[in-house]
LOSE-274287 format. One line per field, with one value per residue (C-alpha): residue number from 1; residue in one letter; chain; z, y, x. Coordinates in steps of 0.02 Angstrom, whole numbers, padded with zeros to 5 digits. Each point is the difference from the previous one (the first is absolute). Last residue first. Example, Ala and Ser with C-alpha at 12.3 -4.5 7.8 and 13.67 -1.06 7.14 Angstrom:
BEGIN
k <- [2	1]
r <- [s	a]
c <- [A	A]
c3 <- [00357	00033]
c2 <- [-00053	-00172]
c1 <- [00684	-00069]
END
This chain:
BEGIN
k <- [667	666	665	664	663	662	661	660	659	658	657	656	655	654	653	652	651	650	649	648	647	646	645	644	643	642	641	640	639	638	637	636	635	634	633	632	631	630	629	628	627	626	625	624	623	622	621	620	619	618	617	616	615	614	613	612	611	610	609	608	607	606	605	604	603	602	601	600	599	598	597	596	595	594	593	592	591	590	589	588	587	586	585	584	583	582	581	580	579	578	577	576	575	574	573	572	571	570	569	568	567	566	565	564	563	562	561	560	559	558	557	556	555	554	553	552	551	550	549	548	547	546	545	544	543	542	541	540	539	538	537	536	535	534	533	532	531	530	529	528	527	526	525	524	523	522	521	520	519	518	517	516	515	514	513	512	511	510	509	508	507	506	505	504	503	502	501	500	499	498	497	496	495	494	493	492	491	490	489	488	487	486	485	484	483	482	481	480	479	478	477	476	475	474	473	472	471	470	469	468	467	466	465	464	463	462	461	460	459	458	457	456	455	454	453	452	451	450	449	448	447	446	445	444	443	442	441	440	439	438	437	436	435	434	433	432	431	430	429	428	427	426	425	424	423	422	421	420	419	418	417	416	415	414	413	412	411	410	409	408	407	406	405	404	403	402	401	400	399	398	397	396	395	394	393	392	391	390	389	388	387	386	385	384	383	382	381	380	379	378	377	376	375	374	373	372	371	370	369	368	367	366	365	364	363	362	361	360	359	358	357	356	355	354	353	352	351	350	349	348	347	346	345	344	343	342	341	340	339	338	337	336	335	334	333	332	331	330	329	328	327	326	325	324	323	322	321	320	319	318	317	316	315	314	313	312	311	310	309	308	307	306	305	304	303	302	301	300	299	298	297	296	295	294	293	292	291	290	289	288	287	286	285	284	283	282	281	280	279	278	277	276	275	274	273	272	271	270	269	268	267	266	265	264	263	262	261	260	259	258	257	256	255	254	253	252	251	250	249	248	247	246	245	244	243	242	241	240	239	238	237	236	235	234	233	232	231	230	229	228	227	226	225	224	223	222	221	220	219	218	217	216	215	214	213	212	211	210	209	208	207	206	205	204	203	202	201	200	199	198	197	196	195	194	193	192	191	190	189	188	187	186	185	184	183	182	181	180	179	178	177	176	175	174	173	172	171	170	169	168	167	166	165	164	163	162	161	160	159	158	157	156	155	154	153	152	151	150	149	148	147	146	145	144	143	142	141	140	139	138	137	136	135	134	133	132	131	130	129	128	127	126	125	124	123	122	121	120	119	118	117	116	115	114	113	112	111	110	109	108	107	106	105	104	103	102	101	100	99	98	97	96	95	94	93	92	91	90	89	88	87	86	85	84	83	82	81	80	79	78	77	76	75	74	73	72	71	70	69	68	67	66	65	64	63	62	61	60	59	58	57	56	55	54	53	52	51	50	49	48	47	46	45	44	43	42	41	40	39	38	37	36	35	34	33	32	31	30	29	28	27	26	25	24	23	22	21	20	19	18	17	16	15	14	13	12	11	10	9	8	7	6	5	4	3	2	1]
r <- [x	x	x	x	x	x	x	x	x	x	x	x	x	x	x	x	x	x	x	x	x	x	x	x	x	x	x	x	x	x	x	x	x	x	x	x	x	x	x	x	x	x	x	x	x	x	x	x	x	x	x	x	x	x	x	x	x	x	x	x	x	x	x	x	x	x	x	x	x	x	x	x	x	x	x	x	x	x	x	x	x	x	x	x	x	x	x	x	x	x	x	x	x	x	x	x	x	x	x	x	x	x	x	x	x	x	x	x	x	x	x	x	x	x	x	x	x	x	x	x	x	x	x	x	x	x	x	x	x	x	x	x	x	x	x	x	x	x	x	x	x	x	x	x	x	x	x	x	x	x	x	x	x	x	x	x	x	x	x	x	x	x	x	x	x	x	x	x	x	x	x	x	x	x	x	x	x	x	x	x	x	x	x	x	x	x	x	x	x	x	x	x	x	x	x	x	x	x	x	x	x	x	x	x	x	x	x	x	x	x	x	x	x	x	x	x	x	x	x	x	x	x	x	x	x	x	x	x	x	x	x	x	x	x	x	x	x	x	x	x	x	x	x	x	x	x	x	x	x	x	x	x	x	x	x	x	x	x	x	x	x	x	x	x	x	x	x	x	x	x	x	x	x	x	x	x	x	x	x	x	x	x	x	x	x	x	x	x	x	x	x	x	x	x	x	x	x	x	x	x	x	x	x	x	x	x	x	x	x	x	x	x	x	x	x	x	x	x	x	x	x	x	x	x	x	x	x	x	x	x	x	x	x	x	x	x	x	x	x	x	x	x	x	x	x	x	x	x	x	x	x	x	x	x	x	x	x	x	x	x	x	x	x	x	x	x	x	x	x	x	x	x	x	x	x	x	x	x	x	x	x	x	x	x	x	x	x	x	x	x	x	x	x	x	x	x	x	x	x	x	x	x	x	x	x	x	x	x	x	x	x	x	x	x	x	x	x	x	x	x	x	x	x	x	x	x	x	x	x	x	x	x	x	x	x	x	x	x	x	x	x	x	x	x	x	x	x	x	x	x	x	x	x	x	x	x	x	x	x	x	x	x	x	x	x	x	x	x	x	x	x	x	x	x	x	x	x	x	x	x	x	x	x	x	x	x	x	x	x	x	x	x	x	x	x	x	x	x	x	x	x	x	x	x	x	x	x	x	x	x	x	x	x	x	x	x	x	x	x	x	x	x	x	x	x	x	x	x	x	x	x	x	x	x	x	x	x	x	x	x	x	x	x	x	x	x	x	x	x	x	x	x	x	x	x	x	x	x	x	x	x	x	x	x	x	x	x	x	x	x	x	x	x	x	x	x	x	x	x	x	x	x	x	x	x	x	x	x	x	x	x	x	x	x	x	x	x	x	x	x	x	x	x	x	x	x	x	x	x	x	x	x	x	x	x	x	x	x	x	x	x	x	x	x	x	x	x	x	x	x	x	x	x	x	x	x	x	x	x	x	x	x	x	x	x	x	x	x	x	x	x	x	x	x	x	x	x	x	x	x	x	x	x	x	x	x	x]
c <- [A	A	A	A	A	A	A	A	A	A	A	A	A	A	A	A	A	A	A	A	A	A	A	A	A	A	A	A	A	A	A	A	A	A	A	A	A	A	A	A	A	A	A	A	A	A	A	A	A	A	A	A	A	A	A	A	A	A	A	A	A	A	A	A	A	A	A	A	A	A	A	A	A	A	A	A	A	A	A	A	A	A	A	A	A	A	A	A	A	A	A	A	A	A	A	A	A	A	A	A	A	A	A	A	A	A	A	A	A	A	A	A	A	A	A	A	A	A	A	A	A	A	A	A	A	A	A	A	A	A	A	A	A	A	A	A	A	A	A	A	A	A	A	A	A	A	A	A	A	A	A	A	A	A	A	A	A	A	A	A	A	A	A	A	A	A	A	A	A	A	A	A	A	A	A	A	A	A	A	A	A	A	A	A	A	A	A	A	A	A	A	A	A	A	A	A	A	A	A	A	A	A	A	A	A	A	A	A	A	A	A	A	A	A	A	A	A	A	A	A	A	A	A	A	A	A	A	A	A	A	A	A	A	A	A	A	A	A	A	A	A	A	A	A	A	A	A	A	A	A	A	A	A	A	A	A	A	A	A	A	A	A	A	A	A	A	A	A	A	A	A	A	A	A	A	A	A	A	A	A	A	A	A	A	A	A	A	A	A	A	A	A	A	A	A	A	A	A	A	A	A	A	A	A	A	A	A	A	A	A	A	A	A	A	A	A	A	A	A	A	A	A	A	A	A	A	A	A	A	A	A	A	A	A	A	A	A	A	A	A	A	A	A	A	A	A	A	A	A	A	A	A	A	A	A	A	A	A	A	A	A	A	A	A	A	A	A	A	A	A	A	A	A	A	A	A	A	A	A	A	A	A	A	A	A	A	A	A	A	A	A	A	A	A	A	A	A	A	A	A	A	A	A	A	A	A	A	A	A	A	A	A	A	A	A	A	A	A	A	A	A	A	A	A	A	A	A	A	A	A	A	A	A	A	A	A	A	A	A	A	A	A	A	A	A	A	A	A	A	A	A	A	A	A	A	A	A	A	A	A	A	A	A	A	A	A	A	A	A	A	A	A	A	A	A	A	A	A	A	A	A	A	A	A	A	A	A	A	A	A	A	A	A	A	A	A	A	A	A	A	A	A	A	A	A	A	A	A	A	A	A	A	A	A	A	A	A	A	A	A	A	A	A	A	A	A	A	A	A	A	A	A	A	A	A	A	A	A	A	A	A	A	A	A	A	A	A	A	A	A	A	A	A	A	A	A	A	A	A	A	A	A	A	A	A	A	A	A	A	A	A	A	A	A	A	A	A	A	A	A	A	A	A	A	A	A	A	A	A	A	A	A	A	A	A	A	A	A	A	A	A	A	A	A	A	A	A	A	A	A	A	A	A	A	A	A	A	A	A	A	A	A	A	A	A	A	A	A	A	A	A	A	A	A	A	A	A	A	A	A	A	A	A	A	A	A	A	A	A	A	A	A	A	A	A	A	A	A	A	A	A	A	A	A	A	A	A]
c3 <- [-01783	-00163	-00058	-00126	00134	-00070	-00012	00181	00060	-00103	00076	00173	-00027	-00065	00159	00098	-00108	00098	00158	00131	-00087	-00016	-00166	-00069	00005	-00006	-00102	-00144	-00032	00030	-00133	00065	-00047	00152	00073	-00015	00096	00137	00018	00011	00140	00102	00013	00160	00113	00025	00020	-00175	-00062	-00023	-00144	00059	-00065	-00102	-00030	00038	-00037	00103	-00080	00061	00168	00165	00109	-00019	00076	00163	00102	00075	-00063	-00178	-00013	00065	-00116	-00153	00039	00028	-00162	-00100	00089	-00048	-00177	-00035	00023	-00018	00139	-00021	00101	00104	-00099	-00062	-00012	-00111	00053	-00116	00057	-00153	-00029	00101	-00141	-00035	-00187	00011	00109	00124	00008	00180	00039	00114	00022	00080	00083	00072	-00015	00038	00188	00003	00103	-00161	-00053	00167	00041	-00182	00004	00168	-00076	-00164	00068	-00055	-00047	-00013	-00149	-00071	00004	00011	00025	00033	-00079	-00004	00184	00044	00130	00156	00134	00172	00133	00188	00065	00138	-00105	-00150	-00149	-00164	-00138	-00189	-00071	-00132	00109	-00020	00083	00036	-00061	-00148	00013	-00162	-00082	00160	00004	-00170	-00095	00128	-00016	-00189	-00006	00132	-00104	00000	-00035	-00048	00152	00094	00154	00177	00027	00155	00142	00100	00006	-00058	00062	-00083	-00047	-00104	-00009	-00109	00094	00072	00146	00188	00003	-00149	-00054	-00145	-00177	-00094	-00030	00185	00080	00129	00106	00042	00095	00016	00139	00111	-00094	-00032	00105	00032	-00175	00008	-00057	00176	00133	00077	00157	00012	00095	-00088	-00170	-00164	-00177	-00108	-00082	-00041	-00066	-00156	-00034	-00186	00016	00098	00157	00080	00156	00091	00162	00098	00181	00077	00144	-00089	-00113	-00175	-00023	00076	00013	-00176	-00072	00082	-00081	-00171	00023	00034	-00162	-00027	-00129	-00125	-00001	00190	00152	00153	00138	00174	00157	-00071	00114	00046	-00182	00023	-00161	-00090	00130	00015	-00191	-00024	-00187	-00066	-00179	-00012	00157	-00066	-00163	00100	00094	-00164	-00084	00149	-00023	00121	00157	00147	00155	00136	-00115	00099	-00158	-00012	00053	-00124	-00138	00040	-00020	-00165	-00072	00064	-00161	-00072	-00168	-00026	-00087	00161	00043	-00083	-00094	00085	-00018	-00089	00111	00029	00076	-00153	00028	00077	00184	00109	00189	00076	00171	00092	00077	-00060	-00150	-00018	-00070	-00148	-00106	00017	-00068	-00154	-00028	00026	-00147	-00121	-00133	00127	00041	00150	00145	00149	00149	00157	00138	00161	00165	-00061	-00045	-00096	00066	-00173	00021	00107	-00046	-00181	-00051	00079	-00044	-00175	-00026	00070	-00107	-00158	00011	00041	-00139	-00139	-00111	-00189	-00087	-00178	-00071	-00096	-00189	-00039	00064	00119	00041	00180	00063	00021	00139	-00014	00147	00121	-00094	00106	00093	00170	-00080	-00010	00120	-00083	00119	00051	00015	00002	-00150	00052	-00137	-00029	-00160	-00004	-00181	-00060	00096	-00083	-00167	-00132	-00180	-00173	-00025	00105	00187	00051	00060	00171	00079	-00143	00047	00101	-00096	00026	-00162	00003	-00156	-00022	-00114	-00016	-00089	-00163	00077	-00134	-00003	00190	00002	-00139	00086	00165	-00087	-00079	00167	00091	00028	00105	00093	00058	00174	00081	-00103	-00022	-00055	-00147	-00050	00125	-00050	00051	-00129	00020	-00095	00012	-00128	00102	-00134	-00093	00167	00018	-00173	-00017	00145	-00066	-00173	00066	00105	00188	00092	00046	00119	-00052	00107	00001	00107	-00009	00047	00157	00042	00146	-00120	-00110	00144	00085	-00159	-00040	00174	-00016	-00170	00069	00145	-00117	-00065	-00184	-00121	-00154	00098	-00078	00062	-00047	00019	00104	00117	-00061	-00088	-00087	-00005	00139	00102	-00026	00067	00153	00037	-00025	00132	00129	-00028	00031	00158	00068	-00031	00081	00157	00017	-00026	-00170	-00026	-00166	-00023	-00127	-00185	-00134	00101	00110	00177	00050	00185	00018	00172	00100	00157	00007	-00009	00134	-00048	00100	-00140	-00173	-00046	-00173	-00046	00057	-00102	-00153	00008	-00003	00073	-00051	00066	-00080	-00027	00113	-00116	-00154	-00053	-00189	-00039	00108	00112	00167	-00048	00087	00118	00156	00000	-00016	-00002	00082	-00108	00022	00068	00106	00036	00185	-00015	00118	-00077	-00181	00048	00112	-00145	-00102	00130	00047	-00178	-00062	00138	-00079	-00059	00152	00123	-00070	00007	00183	00044	-00092	00082	00174	00149	-00072	00100	-00064	00110	-00138	00084	00140	-00075	-00176	00068	00091	-00161	-00091	00130	-00025	-00188	00031	00094	00170	00124	-00110	-00029	00186	-00014	-00144	-00171	-00065	-00134	-00103	00023	-00122	-00117	-00156	00047]
c2 <- [00369	-00095	-00048	-00121	-00130	-00113	00148	00049	-00177	-00009	00165	-00063	-00157	00106	00103	-00145	00015	00157	-00102	00107	00156	00168	-00047	-00033	00183	-00031	00047	00077	-00152	-00121	00081	00083	-00085	00007	-00160	00072	00156	-00103	-00107	00159	00064	-00160	-00020	-00097	00058	-00121	00127	-00044	00042	-00136	-00079	-00145	-00169	-00150	00059	-00076	00097	00054	00099	00114	00007	-00018	00150	00084	-00155	00042	-00036	-00172	-00076	00064	-00008	-00179	-00051	00075	-00091	-00164	00019	00025	-00150	-00111	00065	-00035	00097	-00123	-00061	-00081	00126	00115	00124	00175	00095	00137	00089	00113	00120	00066	00163	00052	00106	00182	-00008	-00009	-00156	-00009	-00146	-00051	-00093	-00145	-00082	-00168	-00109	-00175	-00061	-00181	00019	00142	00148	00077	00037	00068	00111	00051	00080	00082	00088	00052	00142	00015	00164	-00013	00091	-00159	-00085	00105	-00100	00124	-00022	00187	00009	-00126	-00127	-00020	00086	-00017	00129	00017	00177	-00042	00064	-00107	00047	-00089	00014	-00014	00037	00124	00117	00164	00139	00153	00178	-00019	-00164	-00101	00062	00008	-00164	-00046	00156	00111	-00097	-00004	00190	00041	00141	-00075	-00179	-00076	-00116	00001	00107	00019	-00147	-00010	-00050	00159	-00030	00128	00002	-00068	-00174	-00094	-00179	-00002	-00063	-00150	00050	-00014	00184	00117	00161	00094	-00010	-00033	-00182	-00022	00039	-00105	00093	-00014	00139	-00084	00080	-00152	-00152	-00033	-00147	-00186	-00070	-00122	-00178	-00070	00133	00040	00105	00177	00080	-00100	00079	-00073	00063	00139	00128	-00127	00058	00049	00142	-00035	-00177	-00039	-00013	-00142	-00099	-00152	-00005	-00163	00012	-00159	-00097	-00140	-00048	-00067	-00134	00058	00185	00013	-00111	00107	00159	-00083	-00069	00175	00069	00084	00140	00002	00049	00004	-00113	00029	-00126	00048	-00087	-00134	-00057	-00160	-00051	-00172	-00096	-00111	-00009	00190	00012	-00104	-00021	-00057	00041	00116	00089	00021	00069	00120	00064	00022	00089	00120	00052	-00013	00077	-00098	00100	-00086	-00096	-00114	-00030	-00189	00006	00135	-00089	-00160	00099	00069	-00172	-00089	00021	-00167	-00018	-00116	-00165	-00103	-00072	-00147	00112	00169	00132	00159	00145	00131	00149	00012	00102	00153	00032	00147	00008	00173	00049	00127	00158	00122	00059	-00182	-00045	00121	-00151	-00075	00152	00013	-00187	00021	00120	-00147	-00026	-00039	-00161	-00033	-00117	00115	-00035	00099	-00064	00090	00041	00171	00062	-00041	00036	-00022	00155	00115	-00056	-00057	00117	00161	-00022	-00050	00156	00117	-00072	-00014	00182	00062	-00083	00025	-00119	00014	-00107	-00050	-00050	-00163	00015	-00079	-00118	-00112	00132	-00059	00177	00040	00051	00134	00026	00134	00159	00157	00045	00032	00092	-00092	-00015	-00119	-00136	-00054	-00168	00029	-00037	-00116	-00124	-00185	-00049	-00005	00059	-00107	-00152	00025	-00026	00133	-00004	00026	-00183	-00114	-00015	-00152	-00153	-00074	00040	-00076	00035	00156	00074	00184	00093	00187	00101	00176	00144	-00045	00142	-00099	-00125	-00128	-00084	-00020	-00075	-00122	-00052	-00024	-00105	-00113	-00019	-00048	-00187	-00082	-00156	-00112	-00080	00119	00156	00018	00162	00090	00110	00132	00182	00173	00135	00173	00157	-00028	00079	00024	-00038	-00127	-00089	-00052	-00057	-00068	-00119	-00062	-00024	-00100	-00118	00020	-00157	00099	00111	00181	00135	00189	00110	00187	00086	00107	-00084	-00100	-00049	-00101	-00083	-00045	-00075	-00093	-00077	-00059	-00076	-00084	-00077	-00099	00027	-00019	00112	00105	00154	00174	00149	00171	00161	00139	00027	-00085	-00155	00021	-00183	00030	00075	-00162	-00099	00114	-00035	-00185	00007	00099	-00105	-00157	00076	00054	-00174	-00083	00107	-00040	-00185	-00079	-00179	-00093	-00170	-00121	00028	-00002	-00056	00153	00063	00171	00045	00186	00080	-00123	00086	00028	00190	00003	00032	00117	00126	-00059	00167	-00074	00024	00181	00036	-00078	00119	00157	00171	00181	00101	00166	-00049	-00141	-00060	00093	-00039	00011	-00118	00018	00150	00002	00153	00003	-00141	-00026	00170	00082	-00170	-00020	-00012	-00152	-00094	-00157	-00073	-00032	-00134	00094	00169	-00040	-00105	00143	00121	-00114	00003	00184	00067	-00124	00047	-00076	-00168	-00044	00069	-00114	-00148	00029	00013	-00163	-00085	00025	00117	00125	00119	00149	00108	00005	-00068	-00111	-00049	-00018	-00102	-00118	-00022	-00039	-00131	-00080	00004	-00094	-00136	-00083	00131	00058	-00182	-00033	-00074	-00111	00047	-00116	-00134	-00093	00117	-00044	00148	-00100	-00171]
c1 <- [-00050	00021	00174	-00077	-00034	00136	00118	-00033	00034	00159	00059	-00045	00104	00144	00009	00078	00158	00044	00036	00089	-00059	00089	00080	-00173	-00049	-00187	-00153	00099	00108	-00144	-00108	-00159	-00163	-00114	00072	00175	-00050	-00082	00156	00104	-00114	-00006	00187	00029	00142	00146	00142	00063	-00173	-00128	-00096	-00111	00057	-00056	-00177	-00171	-00159	-00151	-00142	-00138	00086	-00095	00045	-00170	-00081	00089	00158	00025	-00162	00007	00189	00005	-00142	00084	00162	-00093	-00098	00159	00076	-00146	-00011	00184	00161	00142	00114	00171	00097	-00109	-00104	00034	-00163	-00068	-00159	-00100	-00135	-00091	-00092	-00152	-00070	00039	00023	00190	-00018	00142	00120	00030	00160	00047	00170	00036	00132	00022	-00179	-00049	00020	-00127	00060	00061	-00179	-00059	00149	00015	-00174	00034	00149	-00084	-00105	-00181	-00084	-00190	-00078	-00075	00167	00158	00158	00139	00171	00040	-00050	00134	-00049	-00106	00103	-00079	00040	-00021	-00027	-00126	-00144	00046	00107	-00042	00129	00005	00172	00060	00104	-00093	00102	-00109	00038	-00117	-00098	00005	00161	00103	00099	00074	-00054	00086	00163	-00006	-00022	00132	00074	00174	-00057	00168	00000	-00165	-00022	00068	-00115	-00110	00115	-00029	-00189	-00129	-00180	-00157	00058	-00129	-00062	-00156	-00153	-00089	-00108	00024	00050	-00015	00087	-00083	00068	-00163	00048	00037	00168	00091	00127	00185	00086	00170	00105	-00015	-00062	-00184	-00047	-00019	-00014	-00145	-00029	00008	00029	00168	-00015	00069	00145	00137	-00042	-00060	-00022	-00071	00115	00134	00167	00095	-00124	-00030	00068	-00155	-00102	-00094	00045	-00067	00097	-00008	00056	00070	-00075	-00094	00145	00029	-00135	-00164	00038	00070	-00138	-00134	00064	00007	-00176	-00065	00070	00169	-00016	00144	00184	00013	00016	00108	00031	00060	00065	00114	00140	-00096	-00011	00080	-00027	-00127	-00138	-00003	-00002	-00159	-00019	-00168	00055	-00151	00055	00177	-00071	-00108	00152	00095	-00146	-00012	00180	00145	00072	00068	00045	00103	00116	00116	00104	-00023	-00183	-00046	00096	-00094	-00162	00063	00038	-00156	-00100	00057	-00085	-00150	00040	00002	00172	00088	00119	00020	-00136	00049	00051	-00134	00091	00114	00156	00078	-00032	00052	-00020	00017	00066	-00107	00074	-00134	00105	00057	-00172	00007	00046	-00174	-00094	00111	-00023	-00189	00004	00012	00135	00136	-00092	-00109	-00033	00010	00110	00042	00111	-00039	00086	00058	-00175	-00158	-00175	-00081	-00110	00108	00176	-00011	-00141	00062	00183	-00054	-00104	00132	00141	-00104	-00053	00175	00099	-00127	-00096	-00013	-00131	00047	-00172	00018	-00033	-00166	-00135	00097	00129	00008	00028	00183	00117	00133	00117	00055	-00047	00028	-00161	00081	00146	00167	00147	00125	00054	00174	00084	00188	00113	00141	-00042	-00022	-00091	-00190	-00020	00146	-00064	-00170	00086	00024	-00059	00075	00040	-00109	00037	00102	-00096	00041	-00169	-00103	-00182	00039	00146	-00049	00030	00033	-00042	00068	-00053	-00184	-00093	00000	-00121	-00046	00172	00003	-00173	00045	00162	-00091	-00134	00132	00090	-00160	00030	-00137	00058	-00144	00014	-00125	00020	00187	00080	00079	00146	-00051	-00014	00062	-00033	00076	-00051	-00187	-00117	-00162	-00130	00106	00010	-00182	-00053	00177	-00026	-00167	00073	00147	-00106	-00017	00060	00155	-00100	00005	00078	00016	00113	00027	00164	00007	00164	-00070	-00139	00117	00093	-00163	-00074	00161	00008	-00180	00036	00157	-00098	-00115	-00177	00042	00096	-00020	00053	-00005	00101	-00068	00099	-00080	00147	00157	00062	00168	00050	00126	-00143	-00097	00147	00012	-00183	00033	00138	-00099	-00158	00103	00074	-00169	-00070	00150	-00017	-00185	00036	-00025	-00059	00008	-00084	00076	-00033	-00135	-00151	00023	00003	00065	-00001	00036	00016	00105	00065	00188	-00009	-00135	-00180	-00112	-00023	00055	00081	00024	-00182	00009	00156	-00078	-00149	00106	-00043	-00030	-00147	-00048	-00181	-00061	-00139	-00061	-00179	-00023	-00141	-00097	-00032	00091	00100	00170	00042	00105	00082	00172	00084	00171	00156	00112	-00150	00006	-00171	-00018	-00135	-00114	00043	-00040	-00152	-00061	00023	-00112	-00138	00002	00004	-00128	-00121	-00155	00068	00106	-00129	-00135	00119	00042	-00185	-00039	00150	-00067	-00003	00122	00109	00098	00111	00130	00156	-00067	-00169	00070	00147	-00119	-00098	00163	00045	-00170	00029	00161	-00091	00017	-00058	-00144	-00050	-00019	-00176	00055	-00069	-00137	00013	-00130	-00148	-00140	-00029	-00040	-00068]
END
């Protein structure tokens, strides 16, 4: 049942949590006292000046030049935060408060090589040496450094070294195809490219030397290429390139940090690019620093005793979120590889999903972050992690990437741990954070995101633009946040930026999700608003639809789209299902799916047609692509409906193209 309490804060939560310590600080230093989280949140989104300055002061942000104000002009877009301040993000990450020099701070695990652990002192030294190497290559403030590299310690070191100089970092995971990479990096014109030669995914070697050569040849801005021999550690760098050892060579150069303005570009992230050229989203040093300090310490309750893991690649914003962990004193656990290792001979055919749980046990992970699809896949595989390994160190689980349904919440509490706190989170690359999530002060309720995060004035808007409570509405943000983008790259007038977020409600950020916010502040995300199912004038989110369909043992994945009727009719609701190995969609299974949707949801949810496909198209961060599927079904060519280089399985689109052709492309 949605709303059922699965975990409650201990009575002494304010004495045991970082947000409790922050509340004590507010009372002592600001004379502010809040009875509950709701009151604290209201203050944080109405007194923007007071709240964000408190974050700056509480976390003792180091400024080379002090700000003249907290914010100038609270209208969006265009808000200026902490004008006059100069600081450096990398310096704050490398402060690693509460960690001794010999404390492990980076634990890198991989299916390509043996584990790598860096202490705090070793991390600072590696950043110092790579920073000096970048200087030797001529990198300075404003230059772009691009990493075609996985989630390994070297990529983290490179990001910190780059940003310590005031240069701008950008990464693509090496599973990205050449076109997808070039769609991103041609826009920002990097001068240095750092790339791996390949990697292993499970036990499969993946050679990327051809792709690296093609990327290098297609980027005339690249002056230097550095090759990290990850797949073949003894291989010499190709002609005309440097090796990682050259970049990280010994030096007497000290580790220093370039003071940059609060909004100086830190890194460029990209929208998924599933329907066109990816948006190059520029994030700033100060905004990311303050936002991540707030989220990691106050919402995730991370500090020096913690080991923080999130299953991600360097192509997803969760990597950028994860690697801010040392800024609050938390060690980070990195993983590169396949979380679903193929079954061994003689074992059941389903893949082994225990890899990440074993990693958590081996590393003493205290906060385990992953995606909702991964948790649901573990549930479907009947995995019981707490029976598999010792997870006694684990006290928090984070879920994002898609809505987590009730059964996902229950599975975590039944099989992972009854005493941990589960944070279901939603946010985006656009803000490089979550704006709704969990907090130690509030209970965890099944199927519900606990709260709107501090400093994030999230509302639901009806079709006429008015705020609604306990009703499905457009997710909007009605007050600025420091981690909203500095802008888009090569968008000097801000036209693309305004069109992306402010074209529907002037002065209000429209995110593109459906959300219901209840009276106690809990939130339920029900899917993308641009993928809405609209039957008879009733808007239906896709999340609950998938929860029912994929809860059936016969169905492993699904995608649903609504094709509108141009003459004003009800249109068609089409469901495509991926079935378990060896199964075929017959009348009996079709009837069973329809019956489950009718009884579990409503008659409006019963599709007009159900079809079997081999795979559901997904982005490289595992998000379903309802909108491109809909475009293909209404006659758009595959190449214009989706940027196939941004997909994990672009070949999956061909089945929908055939289906559209057989139906005559009719909508």
